C-alpha positions, 0 to 999 in steps of 0.5 A: 696251216697244216705244217704248224698243226703237225708241229703242235701235234709233235710237241704233244707226243714229245712231252709224254716221250720225255716223261717215259724216257726219264722214267726209263720206261723205254718200251712205251716211250718208243711209241711216242718217239716214233710218233714225234718223228713221223710228225716232223717228216709230215711237217716237211711234206706239208710245208712243201705241199704248200708251195705253188707248182712252179716253186715245187718244180724249182725246189723239189730236190731240196725237199726230197734231200731234206726228207731223206736226211730226216728219215736217216735222222729218225733211224739214228735216233732209233738206234741210239735208243736201242743201245739202251734197250739191248745192252749186249749190242750196245756198241753196234747200235751206237755205231749205227746211230752215228752212221745214220746221223752222218748220212742225215747231214750228208743229204742236208749238205747235198740238198743245199748245195744242189739248190743254192750253190751248184748252178752258175752262182760263181761263189763255189770257192767260198763253199769249198773253203768255208764248209770244210774248214767249219767241219774241221773246226767243230771236230777239233773243238770236240777233241780238244774239249774231251777232258774239260767236258769230262767225257771219254769217247774211247772206241767211238772217237773215230766215228764221233770225229767223223760225225763232227766234221760232217755236222760242221759242214752241214751248218756251214753249208746252210749258213753259206747258202744264206750269206752267199746264195740268193739270201733265201730265208729258208737257208737261214731258218735251216741254219737255226734248226741245225744249230739247235740240233747241234745243242742236242748232240752236245748234251747227248755226248755227255749222257753217252760218254760222260759221268754224272750227266744222265740226269732227267734235265739232261735227257729232257734238254737233249730231246727238246733240242733234237726235236726242236731242231728237226721241226725247225728244219722241216718248217724252214721249207715254208719260207721258200713258199712264202718268198716265192708265192707273192711274185709267182 
């Protein structure tokens, strides 16, 4: 299957990128980074292309919203690397990275809601309660654990808190679509991808805002979790095809 092959190719370009990143050879590494990001975008496209025509018509908005969200994720990851390559503009690139990731998850939320919750489901109140509450809980966790985790957000506390709210809502939206929607396995697989994505951010917060948390293992885990999450989110679109095609 094409989507699986693209995921394998993505893993092949991710490995040298991690090596270059650990060696702080950012310029050659960024080419492998871009290649890996292109592969997860192509994976989402290949997964959607595997759908029957009627399935694509029904779920095309979910595909486009996930694809656009991942493009903003790619941009956010790029800005985060640029802050290290251009130290004079460190803060501007860091804010741009956070903003891009916020937009990424807003597109995920919008795509999931439009697909699973917006049309006559009769469960809108659950989304309206659980999704915002989850965002606030994640943001509170980030703020409360700042000292125990030995990180200092400083001037980035506002944008980091905003991002945490949106990210928490993104995970909760996917989970709610699985639990209260039509139990489509795509939403469950996407939830898993988002949780893995979250693990990368927990590691990343230490490398950016913490002390002594920029070891090789920290960089490796950050990118393994980040790209692992992005590829799983892209591959989640396959589950729609597998479910609908037999009954088509």
